[in-house]
C-alpha positions in Angstrom: 131.7 95.1 22.1 130.9 98.6 22.8 127.4 99.6 23.7 127.8 103.1 22.6 128.7 101.8 19.2 125.1 100.4 18.9 123.6 103.5 20.2 125.4 105.8 17.8 124.3 103.9 14.8 121.3 105.0 13.0 120.3 101.5 12.3 119.1 98.8 14.8 117.9 99.9 18.2 119.6 103.2 18.0 117.3 104.1 15.1 114.4 103.9 17.6 116.2 106.0 20.2 116.8 103.2 22.5 119.9 102.9 24.6 120.8 99.2 24.8 122.7 99.6 28.1 119.8 101.4 29.7 117.4 98.8 28.3 119.4 95.9 29.8 119.6 97.7 33.2 115.9 98.4 33.1 115.2 94.7 32.2 117.4 93.5 35.1 115.7 96.0 37.5 112.3 94.8 36.3 113.3 91.1 36.8 114.6 91.8 40.3 111.4 93.8 41.2 109.3 91.0 39.7 111.1 88.3 41.7 110.9 90.3 44.9 107.2 91.0 44.3 106.6 87.4 43.4 108.2 86.2 46.6 106.9 88.8 49.0 103.8 90.4 47.4 102.1 88.1 44.8 101.9 85.1 47.1 100.2 87.0 50.0 98.0 88.9 47.5 97.0 85.6 45.7 96.4 84.0 49.1 94.1 86.9 50.2 92.3 86.7 46.8 91.9 82.9 47.2 90.6 83.4 50.7 88.1 86.0 49.4 87.1 83.8 46.5 86.6 80.9 49.0 84.6 83.1 51.3 82.4 84.3 48.5 81.9 80.8 47.3 81.0 79.7 50.8 78.6 82.6 51.0 77.0 81.7 47.7 76.6 78.1 48.9 75.2 79.2 52.2 72.8 81.5 50.3 71.7 78.6 48.1 71.2 76.4 51.2 69.3 79.1 53.0 67.1 79.6 49.9 66.5 75.9 49.8 65.7 75.8 53.5 63.4 78.8 53.1 61.5 77.0 50.4 61.2 73.9 52.5 60.1 76.0 55.5 57.5 77.7 53.3 56.2 74.4 52.1 56.1 73.0 55.6 54.3 76.2 56.9 51.8 75.9 54.1 51.2 72.3 54.9 50.8 73.1 58.6 48.4 76.0 57.8 46.4 73.7 55.6 46.2 71.0 58.3 45.3 73.6 60.9 42.5 74.9 58.7 41.2 71.4 58.3 41.3 70.8 62.0 39.6 74.1 62.7 36.8 73.3 60.1 36.4 69.8 61.7 36.2 71.4 65.2 33.7 73.9 64.1 31.6 71.2 62.4 31.8 69.0 65.5 30.8 72.0 67.7 27.8 72.7 65.5 26.7 69.1 65.6 27.1 69.0 69.4 25.2 72.3 69.8 22.4 70.9 67.6 22.3 67.8 69.7 22.2 69.8 72.9 19.4 72.0 71.6 17.5 69.0 70.5 17.9 67.3 73.9 16.9 70.6 75.6 13.8 70.9 73.4 12.8 67.3 74.1 13.3 67.8 77.8 11.3 71.0 77.8 8.5 69.3 75.8 8.5 66.4 78.2 8.4 68.8 81.2 5.6 70.8 79.5 3.7 67.6 78.8 4.2 66.6 82.5 2.9 70.0 83.7 0.0 69.8 81.3 -0.9 66.2 82.5 -0.6 67.4 86.2 -2.8 70.4 85.4 -5.4 68.2 83.7 -5.4 65.8 86.6 -5.7 68.7 89.1 -8.6 70.2 87.0 -10.3 66.8 86.9 -9.9 66.4 90.7 -11.1 69.9 91.4 -14.0 69.4 89.0 -15.0 66.1 90.8 -14.7 67.8 94.2 -16.8 70.7 92.9 -19.5 68.3 91.5 -19.6 66.4 94.8 -19.9 69.6 96.8 -22.5 71.0 94.4 -24.4 67.7 94.6 -24.3 67.8 98.4 -25.5 71.4 98.3 -28.2 70.5 95.8 -29.3 67.5 97.9 -29.5 69.9 100.9 -31.5 72.4 98.9 -33.9 69.8 97.5 -34.3 68.4 100.9 -35.2 71.8 102.3 -37.5 72.4 99.3 -39.2 69.0 99.8 -39.6 69.7 103.5 -41.1 73.0 102.8 -43.6 71.4 100.3 -44.5 68.4 102.3 -44.4 70.2 105.6 -42.5 67.5 107.5 -39.0 66.3 107.7 -38.3 63.0 106.1 -35.3 61.1 107.5 -32.0 61.6 105.9 -31.7 58.1 104.4 -35.0 58.2 102.8 -34.3 61.8 101.7 -31.0 60.8 100.0 -32.5 57.8 98.2 -35.3 59.9 96.7 -33.1 62.8 95.7 -30.4 60.5 94.2 -33.1 58.6 92.3 -34.4 61.9 90.9 -31.0 63.2 90.0 -30.0 59.9 88.3 -33.2 59.9 86.3 -32.4 63.4 85.0 -28.8 62.6 84.1 -29.9 59.6 82.0 
């Protein structure tokens, strides 16, 4: 068969302006290029694409894991903050209670000390008052003795003098 025969005819492929011989050569060339590309280009390209897809999938998995871990860490952090706040509140409450107890103890100690000082002061005042009364009494006895001596004109002995004056003083106190 002659390929020019088909090309010259106005029917068939020739009607479309296609040269059958050129079409077959182009098909064979395409097939050879396809086989060469498949062997030397498509496999490495597909391998690189598969590696990229695997890398992307691994990255997505890692991202999902990181997001999950982030959520877990946020929950744990929130829990720790809540616990720390509770502990801080308890510590503050305990400190306030302890401070109140210390203030109360200090107030009681100060009151006891003040009561002791007041008791000592009252005792001292009583003692000083008694001393002053005794001293005043002695001075009064001396003055009365001198006044009696001046009135009577003679000195009475001191025992008799004391008995008389004490009797007079006791009679006035009653």
